PAZAPA-4460 file (N, C-alpha, C; in steps of 0.05 Angstrom, whole numbers, plus 32768, in hexadecimal, padded with zeros to 4 digits):
% residues 165
    n_x    n_y    n_z   ca_x   ca_y   ca_z    c_x    c_y    c_z   seq   type   mol
   81DD   7F9C   7C66   81CC   7FAE   7C75   81AF   7FAB   7C6B     1      M     A
   81AB   7FA8   7C51   8190   7FA4   7C47   8183   7F8B   7C51     2      K     A
   8193   7F75   7C53   8189   7F5C   7C5D   8180   7F5F   7C7A     3      K     A
   818F   7F6E   7C8A   8188   7F72   7CA6   816E   7F82   7CA8     4      L     A
   816B   7F97   7C97   8154   7FA7   7C97   813B   7F97   7C8F     5      F     A
   813D   7F86   7C7B   8126   7F75   7C72   811F   7F60   7C88     6      F     A
   8134   7F56   7C95   812F   7F43   7CAA   8120   7F50   7CC1     7      F     A
   8128   7F68   7CC9   811A   7F76   7CDF   80FD   7F7D   7CD7     8      L     A
   80F9   7F85   7CBE   80DE   7F8A   7CB4   80CD   7F71   7CB5     9      C     A
   80D9   7F5B   7CAD   80CB   7F41   7CAD   80C2   7F3A   7CCA    10      F     A
   80D4   7F3D   7CDD   80CF   7F37   7CFA   80B8   7F4A   7D04    11      I     A
   80B9   7F63   7CFD   80A4   7F76   7D05   8089   7F6E   7CF9    12      A     A
   8088   7F66   7CE0   806F   7F5F   7CD3   8064   7F46   7CDF    13      A     A
   8074   7F32   7CE5   806B   7F1A   7CF2   8060   7F20   7D0E    14      V     A
   806D   7F31   7D1C   8064   7F3A   7D37   8049   7F48   7D36    15      G     A
   8045   7F59   7D23   802C   7F67   7D20   8016   7F54   7D18    16      C     A
   801C   7F41   7D07   8008   7F2D   7CFE   7FFF   7F1C   7D16    17      T     A
   8012   7F14   7D27   800B   7F03   7D3E   7FFA   7F13   7D52    18      N     A
   8000   7F2D   7D55   7FF2   7F3E   7D69   7FD5   7F41   7D61    19      A     A
   7FCF   7F41   7D47   7FB4   7F44   7D3E   7FA3   7F2B   7D40    20      Q     A
   7FB0   7F14   7D41   7FA1   7EFB   7D41   7F9C   7EF0   7D5D    21      T     A
   7FA5   7EFE   7D72   7FA1   7EF4   7D8D   7F83   7EF6   7D95    22      Q     A
   7F79   7EE1   7DA1   7F5D   7EE0   7DAA   7F5A   7EF3   7DC2    23      A     A
   7F42   7EFE   7DC6   7F3D   7F0F   7DDD   7F41   7EFF   7DF7    24      P     A
   7F49   7F0C   7E0C   7F4E   7EFF   7E25   7F34   7EF7   7E33    25      F     A
   7F33   7EDF   7E3D   7F1D   7ED5   7E4D   7F28   7ECC   7E68    26      T     A
   7F1F   7ED8   7E7E   7F29   7ED1   7E98   7F24   7EB3   7E9F    27      P     A
   7F34   7EA8   7EB0   7F2E   7E8D   7EBA   7F12   7E8B   7EC6    28      P     A
   7F07   7E73   7EC5   7EEB   7E6F   7ECD   7EE8   7E6A   7EEB    29      A     A
   7EF4   7E7C   7EFB   7EF0   7E7A   7F18   7EF6   7E96   7F24    30      Y     A
   7EEE   7E9A   7F3D   7EF2   7EB3   7F4A   7F0F   7EB6   7F51    31      I     A
   7F1B   7ECE   7F4C   7F38   7ED1   7F50   7F40   7ECE   7F6D    32      P     A
   7F58   7EC6   7F72   7F63   7EC3   7F8E   7F6C   7EDF   7F98    33      P     A
   7F5A   7EEE   7FA3   7F61   7F09   7FAC   7F63   7F0A   7FCB    34      Y     A
   7F6F   7F20   7FD3   7F70   7F27   7FF0   7F6E   7F45   7FF1    35      S     A
   7F58   7F4F   7FFC   7F53   7F6C   7FFD   7F51   7F76   801A    36      I     A
   7F59   7F8E   801D   7F56   7F9C   8037   7F3E   7FAE   8034    37      L     A
   7F29   7FA9   8045   7F10   7FB7   8043   7F12   7FD3   8050    38      T     A
   7EFC   7FE2   804D   7EFB   7FFC   8059   7EFB   7FFB   8078    39      T     A
   7EF5   7FE3   8083   7EF7   7FDF   80A0   7F11   7FD3   80A9    40      D     A
   7F25   7FD2   8097   7F3F   7FC7   809C   7F3F   7FA9   80A2    41      S     A
   7F2D   7F9B   8095   7F2B   7F7E   8097   7F34   7F72   807D    42      V     A
   7F43   7F5C   807E   7F4C   7F4F   8066   7F38   7F3A   805E    43      T     A
   7F30   7F3B   8044   7F1B   7F29   8039   7F27   7F1A   8022    44      I     A
   7F20   7F00   8020   7F29   7EEF   8009   7F10   7EE1   7FFE    45      T     A
   7F12   7ED2   7FE8   7EFB   7EC4   7FDE   7EF0   7EB0   7FF3    46      P     A
   7F00   7EA7   8006   7EF6   7E95   801B   7EE0   7EA2   802B    47      A     A
   7EDF   7EBD   802B   7ECA   7ECB   803A   7EB0   7ECD   802B    48      N     A
   7EAF   7EC5   8012   7E97   7EC6   8002   7E83   7EB1   800D    49      L     A
   7E6A   7EB8   800C   7E55   7EA5   8015   7E51   7E90   7FFF    50      K     A
   7E4E   7E78   8008   7E4A   7E62   7FF5   7E2E   7E64   7FE9    51      K     A
   7E2B   7E5A   7FD1   7E11   7E59   7FC3   7E04   7E75   7FC0    52      N     A
   7E15   7E89   7FBC   7E0B   7EA4   7FB7   7E1B   7EB0   7FA0    53      K     A
   7E0C   7EBC   7F8E   7E19   7EC9   7F77   7E2C   7EE0   7F80    54      A     A
   7E40   7EE5   7F6F   7E54   7EFA   7F76   7E59   7F0C   7F5E    55      T     A
   7E5C   7F25   7F64   7E64   7F39   7F50   7E7F   7F44   7F5A    56      I     A
   7E93   7F44   7F49   7EAC   7F52   7F4F   7EAE   7F6A   7F3E    57      I     A
   7EB1   7F81   7F4B   7EB4   7F9A   7F3C   7ED0   7FA5   7F42    58      I     A
   7EE1   7FA6   7F2D   7EFB   7FB2   7F30   7EF8   7FCF   7F2A    59      Y     A
   7F00   7FE1   7F3C   7EFA   7FFD   7F39   7F10   800E   7F44    60      F     A
   7F0D   8028   7F40   7F1F   803C   7F4D   7F0C   8051   7F59    61      A     A
   7F10   8058   7F72   7EFE   806B   7F7F   7EFC   8086   7F71    62      P     A
   7F11   808F   7F64   7F10   80A9   7F56   7F09   80A7   7F39    63      D     A
   7F02   808F   7F2F   7EFB   808B   7F13   7EDF   8095   7F0E    64      C     A
   7EDC   80A7   7EFB   7EC1   80B2   7EF5   7EAE   809D   7EEA    65      S     A
   7EB8   808A   7EDB   7EA7   8075   7ED1   7E9D   8063   7EE7    66      H     A
   7EAE   805E   7EFB   7EA6   804D   7F12   7E91   805C   7F23    67      C     A
   7E96   8076   7F27   7E82   8086   7F36   7E67   8087   7F27    68      Q     A
   7E69   808A   7F0D   7E50   808B   7EFD   7E41   8071   7EFF    69      H     A
   7E4F   805B   7EFE   7E43   8040   7F00   7E35   803E   7F1C    70      L     A
   7E42   8047   7F30   7E36   8046   7F4B   7E1D   8057   7F4E    71      M     A
   7E1E   806F   7F42   7E06   8080   7F42   7DEF   8072   7F34    72      F     A
   7DF5   8064   7F1E   7DE0   8056   7F0F   7DD6   803D   7F1E    73      E     A
   7DE8   8030   7F2C   7DE1   8018   7F3B   7DD1   801E   7F55    74      L     A
   7DD6   8035   7F60   7DCA   803B   7F7A   7DAB   8036   7F7C    75      K     A
   7D9C   803E   7F68   7D7F   8038   7F6A   7D78   801B   7F67    76      P     A
   7D8B   800A   7F5F   7D86   7FEE   7F5A   7D93   7FDC   7F6F    77      H     A
   7D9C   7FE7   7F85   7DAA   7FD8   7F99   7D99   7FC1   7FA5    78      M     A
   7D7F   7FC5   7FA8   7D6E   7FB0   7FB2   7D6E   7F98   7FA0    79      K     A
   7D70   7F9D   7F86   7D70   7F87   7F72   7D8A   7F76   7F75    80      E     A
   7D9E   7F81   7F81   7DB7   7F73   7F85   7DBB   7F68   7FA1    81      L     A
   7DA6   7F6A   7FB2   7DAA   7F62   7FCE   7DB0   7F45   7FD2    82      K     A
   7DAA   7F34   7FBF   7DB0   7F17   7FC2   7DCA   7F0F   7FB4    83      N     A
   7DDA   7F23   7FAC   7DF4   7F1E   7F9F   7E09   7F2B   7FB0    84      V     A
   7E1F   7F1D   7FB5   7E35   7F29   7FC3   7E47   7F38   7FB0    85      Q     A
   7E4C   7F51   7FB6   7E5B   7F62   7FA4   7E76   7F69   7FB1    86      V     A
   7E8B   7F63   7FA3   7EA6   7F69   7FAD   7EB2   7F7F   7F9B    87      E     A
   7EB5   7F97   7FA6   7EC1   7FAD   7F97   7EDF   7FAD   7F9F    88      M     A
   7EF0   7FAA   7F8B   7F0D   7FA8   7F90   7F1B   7FBD   7F80    89      I     A
   7F2E   7FCB   7F8D   7F3E   7FDF   7F80   7F5B   7FDB   7F86    90      T     A
   7F6C   7FE8   7F76   7F89   7FE8   7F7A   7F92   8000   7F8A    91      F     A
   7F80   8013   7F8E   7F87   802B   7F9C   7F8D   8025   7FB9    92      V     A
   7FA4   8030   7FC3   7FAE   802A   7FDD   7FA1   803B   7FF3    93      Q     A
   7F98   8053   7FED   7F8F   8065   8001   7F73   805C   800C    94      Q     A
   7F74   8051   8024   7F5B   8047   8031   7F47   805F   8033    95      I     A
   7F51   8077   8038   7F40   808E   803B   7F2F   8092   8022    96      K     A
   7F3B   808F   800B   7F2D   8093   7FF1   7F18   807D   7FEE    97      A     A
   7F1E   8065   7FF6   7F0B   804F   7FF4   7EF4   8053   8008    98      I     A
   7EFB   805C   8020   7EE6   8061   8034   7ED3   8077   802B    99      Q     A
   7EDE   808C   801D   7ECE   80A1   8013   7EBB   8097   7FFD   100      T     A
   7EC5   8087   7FEC   7EB4   807A   7FD7   7E9E   806A   7FE4   101      F     A
   7EA5   805A   7FF8   7E92   8049   8006   7E7C   805A   8014   102      Y     A
   7E85   8070   8020   7E72   8082   802D   7E61   8091   8019   103      R     A
   7E6D   809C   8004   7E5E   80AC   7FF0   7E47   809C   7FE3   104      D     A
   7E4B   8082   7FDF   7E37   8071   7FD2   7E27   8061   7FE6   105      F     A
   7E2A   8068   8000   7E1A   805E   8016   7E19   803F   8015   106      D     A
   7E30   8033   8011   7E32   8016   800F   7E2F   8008   802A   107      L     A
   7E31   8017   803F   7E2D   800C   805A   7E11   8000   805D   108      K     A
   7DFE   800A   804E   7DE2   8000   804F   7DE0   7FE4   8043   109      K     A
   7DF4   7FDC   8034   7DF2   7FC3   8025   7E08   7FB0   802E   110      W     A
   7E02   7F9E   8041   7E16   7F8C   804C   7E21   7F78   8038   111      P     A
   7E14   7F75   8021   7E1E   7F63   800D   7E33   7F70   7FFB   112      N     A
   7E3A   7F89   8000   7E4E   7F97   7FF1   7E67   7F9A   8002   113      W     A
   7E7E   7F91   7FF7   7E98   7F94   8004   7EAA   7FA5   7FF2   114      T     A
   7EB8   7FB8   7FFE   7EC9   7FCA   7FEF   7EE5   7FC9   7FFB   115      V     A
   7EF9   7FC4   7FEB   7F14   7FC3   7FF5   7F2A   7FC6   7FE0   116      G     A
   7F42   7FC6   7FE9   7F59   7FC9   7FD7   7F6A   7FAF   7FD7   117      T     A
   7F73   7FA8   7FBF   7F86   7F92   7FBD   7FA3   7F9B   7FC0   118      E     A
   7FA6   7FB5   7FC3   7FC0   7FC0   7FC6   7FD2   7FBD   7FAE   119      G     A
   7FEC   7FBA   7FB3   7FFF   7FB8   7F9D   8001   7F9C   7F91   120      Y     A
   7FF0   7F8A   7F99   7FF2   7F6F   7F8E   7FE9   7F6E   7F71   121      T     A
   7FD4   7F7D   7F6B   7FC8   7F7E   7F50   7FC0   7F62   7F46   122      Y     A
   7FBA   7F50   7F58   7FB2   7F35   7F50   7F98   7F35   7F41   123      K     A
   7F84   7F44   7F4A   7F6A   7F44   7F3D   7F6D   7F53   7F22   124      V     A
   7F7B   7F69   7F22   7F80   7F77   7F09   7F8D   7F66   7EF4   125      Q     A
   7FA1   7F56   7EFC   7FAF   7F45   7EEA   7F9D   7F2D   7EE2   126      Q     A
   7F8E   7F22   7EF5   7F7D   7F0C   7EF0   7F69   7F11   7ED9   127      F     A
   7F5D   7F29   7EDA   7F4A   7F31   7EC5   7F56   7F41   7EAE   128      Y     A
   7F70   7F47   7EB0   7F7D   7F58   7E9C   7F6E   7F73   7E9A   129      H     A
   7F68   7F7F   7EB0   7F59   7F98   7EB1   7F69   7FAE   7EA5   130      V     A
   7F5D   7FBB   7E91   7F69   7FD2   7E84   7F5B   7FEC   7E8B   131      A     A
   7F41   7FEA   7E90   7F31   8001   7E97   7F1E   7FFA   7EAE   132      T     A
   7F17   800E   7EBE   7F03   8009   7ED3   7EEA   8018   7ECC   133      T     A
   7ED3   800E   7ED5   7ECF   7FF6   7EE5   7ED0   7FDD   7ED3   134      P     A
   7ED9   7FC7   7EDF   7ED8   7FAD   7ED3   7EC6   7F9B   7EE4   135      Y     A
   7EB4   7F8D   7ED8   7EA0   7F7D   7EE7   7EA1   7F60   7EDF   136      I     A
   7EA2   7F4F   7EF3   7EA0   7F32   7EEF   7E89   7F27   7F00   137      A     A
   7E77   7F19   7EF3   7E5F   7F0E   7F01   7E61   7EF0   7F01   138      I     A
   7E5E   7EE5   7F19   7E60   7EC8   7F1E   7E46   7EBD   7F29   139      Y     A
   7E3F   7EA5   7F22   7E27   7E98   7F2D   7E2C   7E8E   7F49   140      D     A
   7E18   7E81   7F55   7E1B   7E78   7F71   7E30   7E62   7F74   141      K     A
   7E38   7E55   7F5E   7E4D   7E41   7F5F   7E69   7E4C   7F59   142      N     A
   7E6B   7E66   7F55   7E84   7E73   7F4F   7E8D   7E71   7F32   143      G     A
   7E7A   7E6A   7F21   7E80   7E68   7F04   7E79   7E83   7EF7   144      K     A
   7E89   7E8C   7EE4   7E84   7EA6   7ED7   7E6B   7EA6   7EC6   145      P     A
   7E5D   7EBC   7EC9   7E44   7EC0   7EB9   7E49   7ED6   7EA4   146      V     A
   7E57   7EEB   7EAC   7E5C   7F01   7E99   7E74   7F12   7EA3   147      K     A
   7E84   7F1B   7E8F   7E99   7F2E   7E94   7E92   7F47   7E85   148      Y     A
   7E95   7F5E   7E92   7E90   7F78   7E85   7EA9   7F89   7E88   149      I     A
   7EB8   7F8D   7E72   7ED1   7F9B   7E75   7ED0   7FB7   7E6A   150      D     A
   7EBA   7FBE   7E5C   7EB9   7FDA   7E52   7E9C   7FE4   7E55   151      K     A
   7E9B   7FFC   7E5F   7E81   800B   7E61   7E6A   7FFA   7E6C   152      D     A
   7E6C   7FF1   7E85   7E57   7FE0   7E90   7E3C   7FEF   7E92   153      P     A
   7E27   7FE2   7E8A   7E0C   7FED   7E8C   7DFE   7FDF   7EA3   154      K     A
   7DEF   7FEE   7EB3   7DE1   7FE3   7EC9   7DCD   7FCE   7EC0   155      V     A
   7DC0   7FD3   7EA9   7DAD   7FC0   7E9F   7DBA   7FA5   7E99   156      A     A
   7DD3   7FA5   7E8F   7DE1   7F8C   7E8A   7DE8   7F7D   7EA4   157      D     A
   7DF0   7F8C   7EB8   7DF7   7F80   7ED2   7DDE   7F74   7EDE   158      I     A
   7DC8   7F83   7EDE   7DAF   7F79   7EEA   7DA4   7F61   7EDB   159      L     A
   7DA6   7F61   7EC0   7D9D   7F4B   7EB0   7DAD   7F32   7EB6   160      A     A
   7DC7   7F35   7EB9   7DD8   7F1E   7EBF   7DD2   7F13   7EDB   161      A     A
   7DCC   7F24   7EEE   7DC7   7F1B   7F0A   7DAC   7F0F   7F0D   162      T     A
   7D99   7F16   7EFC   7D7E   7F0A   7EFE   7D7E   7EED   7EF6   163      K     A
   7D91   7EE5   7EE6   7D93   7EC9   7EDE   7D9F   7EB7   7EF3   164      K     A
   7DAA   7EC3   7F08   7DB9   7EB4   7F1C   7DA7   7EA7   7F30   165      L     A
***
C-alpha cells in the first residue's frame, strides 16, 4: 500500500512539474477559419475580408461589462479605425442580444465593422484559446499577426498597433 501511495505521489509531482513548464499559447500566424452570422442574418467568412486591408478580430460577449467598457472607450476613436476592417465575433446565439449591442454602440455608422455570432462551433474561441472577453487579434494587410491582446485591452494599445499598419 505504501508503494502505491508513493507511486501516485510521484505521478502527481511529475504532472505538476510539467504543467508549470508549459510555454504560453501563441495562436497560429493566420486569420482563423470562421463562419459568423451577422446582425443582418448574412453569413460571413474570411473570404469576405477585403484584400490588402488590416483586420482586427474582437472576440466578445454582448453582455460582458469589459466588452461594453472597451466599446465606450473606442467610440471616440472610431475615425482612427476607419481604414481597418473590424470583425466582432461572439459565441452568443441570441441574435437579438447581438443586434442590441450593434445598435447601442451605433456600429451601423461604421461599414468597416461587422458583428456576428459563430454559434456553437466555438472555432474562433478554440483557435485563440479565449478564456476571457474581450480578446483582440490585430492583423496587417497581408493577414499576418501584429498583436494579440488577451487581458484587459487598452484603447491606446489597439490604436498604437493599428497606426503601424
